[in-house]
N, CA, C and O atoms as a GROMACS GRO file, in nm:
protein
  512
    1UNK      N    1   4.406  13.075  -5.004
    1UNK     CA    2   4.349  13.204  -4.969
    1UNK      C    3   4.256  13.187  -4.850
    1UNK      O    4   4.156  13.115  -4.857
    2UNK      N    5   4.289  13.252  -4.743
    2UNK     CA    6   4.205  13.237  -4.625
    2UNK      C    7   4.185  13.372  -4.558
    2UNK      O    8   4.258  13.467  -4.585
    3UNK      N    9   4.086  13.377  -4.474
    3UNK     CA   10   4.066  13.495  -4.391
    3UNK      C   11   4.021  13.617  -4.466
    3UNK      O   12   4.039  13.729  -4.417
    4UNK      N   13   3.964  13.601  -4.585
    4UNK     CA   14   3.923  13.720  -4.658
    4UNK      C   15   3.773  13.744  -4.647
    4UNK      O   16   3.719  13.831  -4.714
    5UNK      N   17   3.707  13.665  -4.561
    5UNK     CA   18   3.565  13.688  -4.540
    5UNK      C   19   3.484  13.653  -4.662
    5UNK      O   20   3.525  13.572  -4.746
    6UNK      N   21   3.370  13.715  -4.671
    6UNK     CA   22   3.279  13.685  -4.780
    6UNK      C   23   3.323  13.754  -4.908
    6UNK      O   24   3.356  13.873  -4.908
    7UNK      N   25   3.323  13.678  -5.016
    7UNK     CA   26   3.362  13.736  -5.145
    7UNK      C   27   3.276  13.674  -5.253
    7UNK      O   28   3.273  13.551  -5.269
    8UNK      N   29   3.206  13.759  -5.328
    8UNK     CA   30   3.131  13.710  -5.442
    8UNK      C   31   3.218  13.726  -5.566
    8UNK      O   32   3.279  13.831  -5.588
    9UNK      N   33   3.222  13.622  -5.646
    9UNK     CA   34   3.302  13.625  -5.769
    9UNK      C   35   3.204  13.614  -5.885
    9UNK      O   36   3.122  13.522  -5.890
   10UNK      N   37   3.212  13.708  -5.979
   10UNK     CA   38   3.134  13.696  -6.102
   10UNK      C   39   3.227  13.707  -6.220
   10UNK      O   40   3.309  13.799  -6.230
   11UNK      N   41   3.214  13.611  -6.311
   11UNK     CA   42   3.299  13.605  -6.428
   11UNK      C   43   3.208  13.615  -6.549
   11UNK      O   44   3.104  13.549  -6.554
   12UNK      N   45   3.246  13.697  -6.647
   12UNK     CA   46   3.163  13.706  -6.767
   12UNK      C   47   3.252  13.725  -6.889
   12UNK      O   48   3.360  13.782  -6.881
   13UNK      N   49   3.205  13.675  -7.003
   13UNK     CA   50   3.274  13.700  -7.128
   13UNK      C   51   3.178  13.683  -7.245
   13UNK      O   52   3.083  13.605  -7.239
   14UNK      N   53   3.207  13.756  -7.350
   14UNK     CA   54   3.130  13.746  -7.474
   14UNK      C   55   3.160  13.612  -7.539
   14UNK      O   56   3.272  13.561  -7.530
   15UNK      N   57   3.062  13.557  -7.605
   15UNK     CA   58   3.085  13.441  -7.690
   15UNK      C   59   3.064  13.490  -7.833
   15UNK      O   60   2.953  13.523  -7.873
   16UNK      N   61   3.172  13.495  -7.909
   16UNK     CA   62   3.166  13.547  -8.045
   16UNK      C   63   3.108  13.442  -8.139
   16UNK      O   64   3.115  13.322  -8.111
   17UNK      N   65   3.050  13.487  -8.251
   17UNK     CA   66   2.992  13.392  -8.347
   17UNK      C   67   3.090  13.285  -8.393
   17UNK      O   68   3.051  13.172  -8.423
   18UNK      N   69   3.219  13.320  -8.398
   18UNK     CA   70   3.320  13.224  -8.444
   18UNK      C   71   3.361  13.124  -8.336
   18UNK      O   72   3.436  13.031  -8.363
   19UNK      N   73   3.312  13.143  -8.214
   19UNK     CA   74   3.356  13.060  -8.103
   19UNK      C   75   3.254  12.952  -8.069
   19UNK      O   76   3.133  12.972  -8.083
   20UNK      N   77   3.305  12.839  -8.025
   20UNK     CA   78   3.222  12.730  -7.977
   20UNK      C   79   3.192  12.758  -7.828
   20UNK      O   80   3.285  12.762  -7.747
   21UNK      N   81   3.064  12.776  -7.792
   21UNK     CA   82   3.033  12.807  -7.652
   21UNK      C   83   3.092  12.706  -7.553
   21UNK      O   84   3.130  12.744  -7.442
   22UNK      N   85   3.100  12.578  -7.592
   22UNK     CA   86   3.154  12.480  -7.497
   22UNK      C   87   3.304  12.502  -7.475
   22UNK      O   88   3.355  12.473  -7.367
   23UNK      N   89   3.374  12.554  -7.577
   23UNK     CA   90   3.517  12.584  -7.560
   23UNK      C   91   3.537  12.706  -7.471
   23UNK      O   92   3.632  12.712  -7.392
   24UNK      N   93   3.448  12.803  -7.485
   24UNK     CA   94   3.456  12.921  -7.399
   24UNK      C   95   3.431  12.879  -7.254
   24UNK      O   96   3.499  12.926  -7.162
   25UNK      N   97   3.334  12.790  -7.235
   25UNK     CA   98   3.304  12.740  -7.101
   25UNK      C   99   3.425  12.665  -7.046
   25UNK      O  100   3.461  12.682  -6.929
   26UNK      N  101   3.489  12.583  -7.129
   26UNK     CA  102   3.609  12.511  -7.087
   26UNK      C  103   3.717  12.609  -7.044
   26UNK      O  104   3.782  12.588  -6.941
   27UNK      N  105   3.738  12.715  -7.121
   27UNK     CA  106   3.840  12.815  -7.088
   27UNK      C  107   3.815  12.874  -6.950
   27UNK      O  108   3.906  12.884  -6.868
   28UNK      N  109   3.689  12.912  -6.924
   28UNK     CA  110   3.655  12.973  -6.796
   28UNK      C  111   3.672  12.871  -6.682
   28UNK      O  112   3.726  12.903  -6.576
   29UNK      N  113   3.625  12.748  -6.705
   29UNK     CA  114   3.635  12.646  -6.600
   29UNK      C  115   3.780  12.602  -6.574
   29UNK      O  116   3.811  12.555  -6.465
   30UNK      N  117   3.869  12.618  -6.673
   30UNK     CA  118   4.011  12.589  -6.651
   30UNK      C  119   4.065  12.676  -6.539
   30UNK      O  120   4.144  12.630  -6.456
   31UNK      N  121   4.023  12.801  -6.537
   31UNK     CA  122   4.074  12.897  -6.440
   31UNK      C  123   3.989  12.898  -6.312
   31UNK      O  124   4.040  12.915  -6.202
   32UNK      N  125   3.858  12.879  -6.330
   32UNK     CA  126   3.763  12.885  -6.217
   32UNK      C  127   3.681  12.756  -6.213
   32UNK      O  128   3.565  12.755  -6.255
   33UNK      N  129   3.740  12.645  -6.164
   33UNK     CA  130   3.677  12.513  -6.178
   33UNK      C  131   3.540  12.498  -6.111
   33UNK      O  132   3.460  12.416  -6.155
   34UNK      N  133   3.513  12.575  -6.006
   34UNK     CA  134   3.386  12.552  -5.935
   34UNK      C  135   3.282  12.661  -5.955
   34UNK      O  136   3.198  12.683  -5.869
   35UNK      N  137   3.288  12.731  -6.067
   35UNK     CA  138   3.186  12.831  -6.096
   35UNK      C  139   3.056  12.766  -6.139
   35UNK      O  140   3.055  12.659  -6.200
   36UNK      N  141   2.947  12.832  -6.106
   36UNK     CA  142   2.817  12.796  -6.163
   36UNK      C  143   2.803  12.876  -6.291
   36UNK      O  144   2.802  12.999  -6.287
   37UNK      N  145   2.793  12.809  -6.403
   37UNK     CA  146   2.797  12.876  -6.533
   37UNK      C  147   2.660  12.878  -6.599
   37UNK      O  148   2.589  12.778  -6.600
   38UNK      N  149   2.625  12.993  -6.654
   38UNK     CA  150   2.507  12.998  -6.740
   38UNK      C  151   2.548  13.064  -6.872
   38UNK      O  152   2.626  13.158  -6.873
   39UNK      N  153   2.493  13.013  -6.981
   39UNK     CA  154   2.529  13.064  -7.113
   39UNK      C  155   2.402  13.107  -7.185
   39UNK      O  156   2.306  13.032  -7.195
   40UNK      N  157   2.404  13.230  -7.235
   40UNK     CA  158   2.297  13.276  -7.323
   40UNK      C  159   2.358  13.284  -7.463
   40UNK      O  160   2.469  13.234  -7.484
   41UNK      N  161   2.289  13.343  -7.556
   41UNK     CA  162   2.336  13.343  -7.694
   41UNK      C  163   2.479  13.393  -7.710
   41UNK      O  164   2.562  13.327  -7.774
   42UNK      N  165   2.509  13.506  -7.651
   42UNK     CA  166   2.640  13.566  -7.676
   42UNK      C  167   2.717  13.594  -7.549
   42UNK      O  168   2.817  13.665  -7.552
   43UNK      N  169   2.672  13.539  -7.436
   43UNK     CA  170   2.734  13.574  -7.310
   43UNK      C  171   2.743  13.454  -7.217
   43UNK      O  172   2.647  13.378  -7.202
   44UNK      N  173   2.860  13.439  -7.156
   44UNK     CA  174   2.877  13.338  -7.052
   44UNK      C  175   2.890  13.413  -6.920
   44UNK      O  176   2.965  13.510  -6.911
   45UNK      N  177   2.817  13.367  -6.819
   45UNK     CA  178   2.827  13.426  -6.687
   45UNK      C  179   2.851  13.314  -6.587
   45UNK      O  180   2.781  13.213  -6.588
   46UNK      N  181   2.949  13.334  -6.501
   46UNK     CA  182   2.978  13.238  -6.396
   46UNK      C  183   2.975  13.307  -6.262
   46UNK      O  184   3.018  13.422  -6.249
   47UNK      N  185   2.923  13.237  -6.162
   47UNK     CA  186   2.913  13.298  -6.029
   47UNK      C  187   2.959  13.200  -5.922
   47UNK      O  188   2.945  13.079  -5.935
   48UNK      N  189   3.014  13.257  -5.816
   48UNK     CA  190   3.053  13.178  -5.700
   48UNK      C  191   3.053  13.268  -5.578
   48UNK      O  192   3.081  13.388  -5.588
   49UNK      N  193   3.023  13.211  -5.462
   49UNK     CA  194   3.035  13.285  -5.337
   49UNK      C  195   3.154  13.235  -5.256
   49UNK      O  196   3.166  13.263  -5.137
   50UNK      N  197   3.241  13.160  -5.321
   50UNK     CA  198   3.354  13.099  -5.252
   50UNK      C  199   3.484  13.162  -5.300
   50UNK      O  200   3.517  13.155  -5.418
   51UNK      N  201   3.555  13.225  -5.209
   51UNK     CA  202   3.680  13.292  -5.245
   51UNK      C  203   3.783  13.194  -5.300
   51UNK      O  204   3.874  13.234  -5.373
   52UNK      N  205   3.769  13.065  -5.266
   52UNK     CA  206   3.863  12.966  -5.318
   52UNK      C  207   3.851  12.946  -5.469
   52UNK      O  208   3.937  12.884  -5.531
   53UNK      N  209   3.742  12.997  -5.526
   53UNK     CA  210   3.727  12.998  -5.672
   53UNK      C  211   3.848  13.068  -5.735
   53UNK      O  212   3.883  13.040  -5.850
   54UNK      N  213   3.910  13.156  -5.660
   54UNK     CA  214   4.022  13.235  -5.713
   54UNK      C  215   4.158  13.169  -5.690
   54UNK      O  216   4.261  13.231  -5.714
   55UNK      N  217   4.159  13.044  -5.643
   55UNK     CA  218   4.288  12.984  -5.605
   55UNK      C  219   4.384  12.973  -5.723
   55UNK      O  220   4.504  12.990  -5.704
   56UNK      N  221   4.334  12.945  -5.845
   56UNK     CA  222   4.424  12.938  -5.961
   56UNK      C  223   4.487  13.073  -5.992
   56UNK      O  224   4.603  13.082  -6.031
   57UNK      N  225   4.408  13.178  -5.975
   57UNK     CA  226   4.462  13.314  -5.996
   57UNK      C  227   4.570  13.342  -5.892
   57UNK      O  228   4.679  13.390  -5.925
   58UNK      N  229   4.538  13.311  -5.767
   58UNK     CA  230   4.633  13.335  -5.659
   58UNK      C  231   4.763  13.259  -5.682
   58UNK      O  232   4.872  13.313  -5.663
   59UNK      N  233   4.752  13.131  -5.722
   59UNK     CA  234   4.872  13.051  -5.749
   59UNK      C  235   4.954  13.113  -5.862
   59UNK      O  236   5.077  13.119  -5.855
   60UNK      N  237   4.885  13.158  -5.966
   60UNK     CA  238   4.954  13.219  -6.079
   60UNK      C  239   5.028  13.346  -6.037
   60UNK      O  240   5.142  13.369  -6.078
   61UNK      N  241   4.962  13.428  -5.954
   61UNK     CA  242   5.024  13.552  -5.907
   61UNK      C  243   5.155  13.520  -5.836
   61UNK      O  244   5.256  13.587  -5.856
   62UNK      N  245   5.152  13.416  -5.752
   62UNK     CA  246   5.271  13.383  -5.674
   62UNK      C  247   5.378  13.316  -5.760
   62UNK      O  248   5.497  13.342  -5.742
   63UNK      N  249   5.337  13.230  -5.852
   63UNK     CA  250   5.438  13.160  -5.932
   63UNK      C  251   5.501  13.252  -6.037
   63UNK      O  252   5.618  13.236  -6.071
   64UNK      N  253   5.424  13.348  -6.087
   64UNK     CA  254   5.479  13.439  -6.190
   64UNK      C  255   5.528  13.570  -6.131
   64UNK      O  256   5.579  13.656  -6.202
   65UNK      N  257   5.510  13.584  -5.999
   65UNK     CA  258   5.555  13.706  -5.932
   65UNK      C  259   5.492  13.831  -5.994
   65UNK      O  260   5.561  13.928  -6.026
   66UNK      N  261   5.359  13.828  -6.009
   66UNK     CA  262   5.287  13.941  -6.069
   66UNK      C  263   5.202  14.016  -5.965
   66UNK      O  264   5.106  14.084  -6.000
   67UNK      N  265   5.240  14.002  -5.839
   67UNK     CA  266   5.162  14.063  -5.730
   67UNK      C  267   5.142  14.213  -5.750
   67UNK      O  268   5.031  14.264  -5.734
   68UNK      N  269   5.250  14.285  -5.784
   68UNK     CA  270   5.240  14.431  -5.796
   68UNK      C  271   5.148  14.473  -5.909
   68UNK      O  272   5.073  14.570  -5.898
   69UNK      N  273   5.153  14.398  -6.019
   69UNK     CA  274   5.067  14.429  -6.134
   69UNK      C  275   4.920  14.411  -6.095
   69UNK      O  276   4.837  14.498  -6.120
   70UNK      N  277   4.890  14.296  -6.034
   70UNK     CA  278   4.751  14.270  -5.992
   70UNK      C  279   4.705  14.374  -5.890
   70UNK      O  280   4.593  14.426  -5.901
   71UNK      N  281   4.790  14.404  -5.792
   71UNK     CA  282   4.749  14.502  -5.691
   71UNK      C  283   4.719  14.637  -5.754
   71UNK      O  284   4.622  14.703  -5.719
   72UNK      N  285   4.804  14.677  -5.849
   72UNK     CA  286   4.783  14.807  -5.915
   72UNK      C  287   4.648  14.808  -5.988
   72UNK      O  288   4.570  14.901  -5.974
   73UNK      N  289   4.623  14.703  -6.067
   73UNK     CA  290   4.499  14.697  -6.146
   73UNK      C  291   4.377  14.686  -6.054
   73UNK      O  292   4.277  14.756  -6.075
   74UNK      N  293   4.384  14.598  -5.954
   74UNK     CA  294   4.269  14.579  -5.864
   74UNK      C  295   4.238  14.707  -5.786
   74UNK      O  296   4.122  14.740  -5.763
   75UNK      N  297   4.343  14.779  -5.744
   75UNK     CA  298   4.319  14.903  -5.670
   75UNK      C  299   4.265  15.012  -5.763
   75UNK      O  300   4.177  15.089  -5.724
   76UNK      N  301   4.318  15.016  -5.886
   76UNK     CA  302   4.272  15.116  -5.982
   76UNK      C  303   4.124  15.095  -6.015
   76UNK      O  304   4.050  15.192  -6.034
   77UNK      N  305   4.080  14.969  -6.023
   77UNK     CA  306   3.944  14.936  -6.063
   77UNK      C  307   3.848  14.922  -5.946
   77UNK      O  308   3.731  14.888  -5.966
   78UNK      N  309   3.895  14.946  -5.825
   78UNK     CA  310   3.808  14.919  -5.710
   78UNK      C  311   3.723  15.040  -5.676
   78UNK      O  312   3.761  15.155  -5.699
   79UNK      N  313   3.605  15.010  -5.621
   79UNK     CA  314   3.524  15.115  -5.559
   79UNK      C  315   3.492  15.066  -5.419
   79UNK      O  316   3.566  14.984  -5.366
   80UNK      N  317   3.386  15.113  -5.358
   80UNK     CA  318   3.359  15.081  -5.217
   80UNK      C  319   3.367  14.932  -5.186
   80UNK      O  320   3.436  14.892  -5.092
   81UNK      N  321   3.296  14.850  -5.264
   81UNK     CA  322   3.292  14.708  -5.225
   81UNK      C  323   3.314  14.613  -5.341
   81UNK      O  324   3.275  14.497  -5.334
   82UNK      N  325   3.376  14.661  -5.448
   82UNK     CA  326   3.407  14.568  -5.557
   82UNK      C  327   3.529  14.614  -5.635
   82UNK      O  328   3.572  14.729  -5.627
   83UNK      N  329   3.583  14.520  -5.711
   83UNK     CA  330   3.693  14.549  -5.802
   83UNK      C  331   3.685  14.450  -5.916
   83UNK      O  332   3.608  14.354  -5.909
   84UNK      N  333   3.762  14.472  -6.021
   84UNK     CA  334   3.756  14.381  -6.135
   84UNK      C  335   3.888  14.382  -6.211
   84UNK      O  336   3.971  14.472  -6.197
   85UNK      N  337   3.905  14.277  -6.293
   85UNK     CA  338   4.020  14.268  -6.382
   85UNK      C  339   3.983  14.181  -6.502
   85UNK      O  340   3.884  14.109  -6.500
   86UNK      N  341   4.065  14.190  -6.605
   86UNK     CA  342   4.044  14.112  -6.726
   86UNK      C  343   4.147  14.001  -6.736
   86UNK      O  344   4.263  14.018  -6.699
   87UNK      N  345   4.103  13.885  -6.788
   87UNK     CA  346   4.195  13.777  -6.822
   87UNK      C  347   4.184  13.746  -6.970
   87UNK      O  348   4.078  13.764  -7.031
   88UNK      N  349   4.293  13.700  -7.028
   88UNK     CA  350   4.295  13.663  -7.169
   88UNK      C  351   4.221  13.531  -7.188
   88UNK      O  352   4.254  13.431  -7.125
   89UNK      N  353   4.120  13.532  -7.276
   89UNK     CA  354   4.037  13.414  -7.297
   89UNK      C  355   4.113  13.300  -7.364
   89UNK      O  356   4.099  13.184  -7.325
   90UNK      N  357   4.196  13.332  -7.465
   90UNK     CA  358   4.273  13.227  -7.534
   90UNK      C  359   4.370  13.160  -7.438
   90UNK      O  360   4.387  13.038  -7.441
   91UNK      N  361   4.434  13.240  -7.355
   91UNK     CA  362   4.529  13.184  -7.258
   91UNK      C  363   4.455  13.091  -7.161
   91UNK      O  364   4.506  12.985  -7.126
   92UNK      N  365   4.336  13.132  -7.119
   92UNK     CA  366   4.258  13.050  -7.027
   92UNK      C  367   4.225  12.915  -7.089
   92UNK      O  368   4.221  12.813  -7.021
   93UNK      N  369   4.201  12.915  -7.222
   93UNK     CA  370   4.167  12.790  -7.288
   93UNK      C  371   4.282  12.689  -7.279
   93UNK      O  372   4.259  12.569  -7.273
   94UNK      N  373   4.405  12.738  -7.278
   94UNK     CA  374   4.520  12.648  -7.264
   94UNK      C  375   4.569  12.644  -7.119
   94UNK      O  376   4.685  12.615  -7.091
   95UNK      N  377   4.476  12.675  -7.027
   95UNK     CA  378   4.501  12.660  -6.884
   95UNK      C  379   4.606  12.757  -6.830
   95UNK      O  380   4.679  12.723  -6.737
   96UNK      N  381   4.613  12.875  -6.887
   96UNK     CA  382   4.711  12.974  -6.843
   96UNK      C  383   4.637  13.100  -6.796
   96UNK      O  384   4.547  13.149  -6.863
   97UNK      N  385   4.677  13.149  -6.679
   97UNK     CA  386   4.620  13.273  -6.629
   97UNK      C  387   4.703  13.387  -6.686
   97UNK      O  388   4.822  13.400  -6.657
   98UNK      N  389   4.639  13.471  -6.769
   98UNK     CA  390   4.710  13.583  -6.829
   98UNK      C  391   4.626  13.710  -6.814
   98UNK      O  392   4.517  13.722  -6.869
   99UNK      N  393   4.680  13.803  -6.739
   99UNK     CA  394   4.611  13.928  -6.710
   99UNK      C  395   4.613  14.020  -6.832
   99UNK      O  396   4.714  14.027  -6.902
  100UNK      N  397   4.503  14.091  -6.856
  100UNK     CA  398   4.499  14.193  -6.962
  100UNK      C  399   4.480  14.329  -6.894
  100UNK      O  400   4.398  14.343  -6.803
  101UNK      N  401   4.556  14.428  -6.939
  101UNK     CA  402   4.535  14.564  -6.888
  101UNK      C  403   4.412  14.627  -6.952
  101UNK      O  404   4.337  14.699  -6.887
  102UNK      N  405   4.393  14.599  -7.080
  102UNK     CA  406   4.281  14.657  -7.155
  102UNK      C  407   4.202  14.545  -7.219
  102UNK      O  408   4.256  14.438  -7.247
  103UNK      N  409   4.073  14.569  -7.243
  103UNK     CA  410   3.989  14.464  -7.299
  103UNK      C  411   4.035  14.423  -7.439
  103UNK      O  412   4.016  14.308  -7.478
  104UNK      N  413   4.095  14.514  -7.514
  104UNK     CA  414   4.135  14.481  -7.652
  104UNK      C  415   4.263  14.399  -7.661
  104UNK      O  416   4.306  14.365  -7.771
  105UNK      N  417   4.325  14.367  -7.545
  105UNK     CA  418   4.444  14.282  -7.547
  105UNK      C  419   4.410  14.136  -7.573
  105UNK      O  420   4.498  14.057  -7.607
  106UNK      N  421   4.284  14.100  -7.556
  106UNK     CA  422   4.241  13.963  -7.582
  106UNK      C  423   4.158  13.967  -7.711
  106UNK      O  424   4.046  14.018  -7.709
  107UNK      N  425   4.212  13.914  -7.822
  107UNK     CA  426   4.150  13.933  -7.954
  107UNK      C  427   4.002  13.895  -7.962
  107UNK      O  428   3.926  13.961  -8.033
  108UNK      N  429   3.961  13.791  -7.891
  108UNK     CA  430   3.820  13.751  -7.897
  108UNK      C  431   3.743  13.807  -7.778
  108UNK      O  432   3.633  13.761  -7.747
  109UNK      N  433   3.800  13.906  -7.713
  109UNK     CA  434   3.736  13.964  -7.595
  109UNK      C  435   3.789  13.896  -7.470
  109UNK      O  436   3.819  13.776  -7.472
  110UNK      N  437   3.798  13.970  -7.362
  110UNK     CA  438   3.855  13.916  -7.238
  110UNK      C  439   3.750  13.846  -7.155
  110UNK      O  440   3.630  13.854  -7.182
  111UNK      N  441   3.797  13.778  -7.052
  111UNK     CA  442   3.711  13.729  -6.945
  111UNK      C  443   3.716  13.838  -6.837
  111UNK      O  444   3.823  13.872  -6.787
  112UNK      N  445   3.600  13.892  -6.801
  112UNK     CA  446   3.597  13.995  -6.696
  112UNK      C  447   3.566  13.927  -6.564
  112UNK      O  448   3.469  13.852  -6.552
  113UNK      N  449   3.648  13.955  -6.465
  113UNK     CA  450   3.631  13.897  -6.332
  113UNK      C  451   3.599  14.010  -6.234
  113UNK      O  452   3.677  14.103  -6.217
  114UNK      N  453   3.482  14.001  -6.171
  114UNK     CA  454   3.440  14.102  -6.075
  114UNK      C  455   3.437  14.039  -5.936
  114UNK      O  456   3.378  13.933  -5.916
  115UNK      N  457   3.501  14.105  -5.842
  115UNK     CA  458   3.503  14.058  -5.703
  115UNK      C  459   3.424  14.156  -5.618
  115UNK      O  460   3.443  14.278  -5.628
  116UNK      N  461   3.335  14.104  -5.536
  116UNK     CA  462   3.256  14.189  -5.448
  116UNK      C  463   3.267  14.140  -5.305
  116UNK      O  464   3.262  14.019  -5.280
  117UNK      N  465   3.283  14.232  -5.212
  117UNK     CA  466   3.289  14.192  -5.072
  117UNK      C  467   3.287  14.315  -4.983
  117UNK      O  468   3.308  14.427  -5.029
  118UNK      N  469   3.262  14.292  -4.854
  118UNK     CA  470   3.254  14.404  -4.760
  118UNK      C  471   3.389  14.471  -4.741
  118UNK      O  472   3.396  14.593  -4.723
  119UNK      N  473   3.496  14.393  -4.746
  119UNK     CA  474   3.629  14.448  -4.724
  119UNK      C  475   3.715  14.423  -4.847
  119UNK      O  476   3.795  14.329  -4.851
  120UNK      N  477   3.697  14.506  -4.948
  120UNK     CA  478   3.761  14.482  -5.078
  120UNK      C  479   3.913  14.489  -5.066
  120UNK      O  480   3.984  14.416  -5.135
  121UNK      N  481   3.964  14.577  -4.977
  121UNK     CA  482   4.110  14.586  -4.956
  121UNK      C  483   4.165  14.452  -4.909
  121UNK      O  484   4.269  14.405  -4.957
  122UNK      N  485   4.093  14.390  -4.817
  122UNK     CA  486   4.134  14.262  -4.761
  122UNK      C  487   4.131  14.153  -4.869
  122UNK      O  488   4.219  14.067  -4.874
  123UNK      N  489   4.029  14.157  -4.954
  123UNK     CA  490   4.017  14.059  -5.061
  123UNK      C  491   4.135  14.074  -5.157
  123UNK      O  492   4.195  13.974  -5.198
  124UNK      N  493   4.169  14.199  -5.192
  124UNK     CA  494   4.284  14.223  -5.280
  124UNK      C  495   4.412  14.169  -5.216
  124UNK      O  496   4.493  14.102  -5.281
  125UNK      N  497   4.429  14.199  -5.086
  125UNK     CA  498   4.549  14.151  -5.016
  125UNK      C  499   4.557  13.999  -5.014
  125UNK      O  500   4.664  13.942  -5.038
  126UNK      N  501   4.443  13.933  -4.986
  126UNK     CA  502   4.449  13.787  -4.975
  126UNK      C  503   4.466  13.722  -5.112
  126UNK      O  504   4.525  13.614  -5.122
  127UNK      N  505   4.416  13.786  -5.216
  127UNK     CA  506   4.434  13.730  -5.352
  127UNK      C  507   4.579  13.740  -5.394
  127UNK      O  508   4.633  13.648  -5.456
  128UNK      N  509   4.643  13.852  -5.362
  128UNK     CA  510   4.778  13.877  -5.409
  128UNK      C  511   4.881  13.841  -5.304
  128UNK      O  512   5.001  13.856  -5.327
   0.00000   0.00000   0.00000
């Protein structure tokens, strides 16, 4: 992914009482290896200012041919300078990028990925 300018990536997900926080962290880092992660009691938050944080997502989009699905969701969820999508947390734990249309598609709650940048259209294009 190149030429998309500045992009802030924020990833967050609930940590349920039944979940091991270190496993949730592993799941997130499987997909976003260079995030700065902070964990509170029930919430994991990861941040990065590097668009390359999204390289696993981008590779998955191209290998699974899910460009149209991602573009539809990212455009539907976008506003002036940000957009977001959900990933399945269980799938992330086994190193698989799996998009969720709705938060309830991931039984233990999804991983929410928020992208922010001056040119959100360009970010969507370069991701997909």
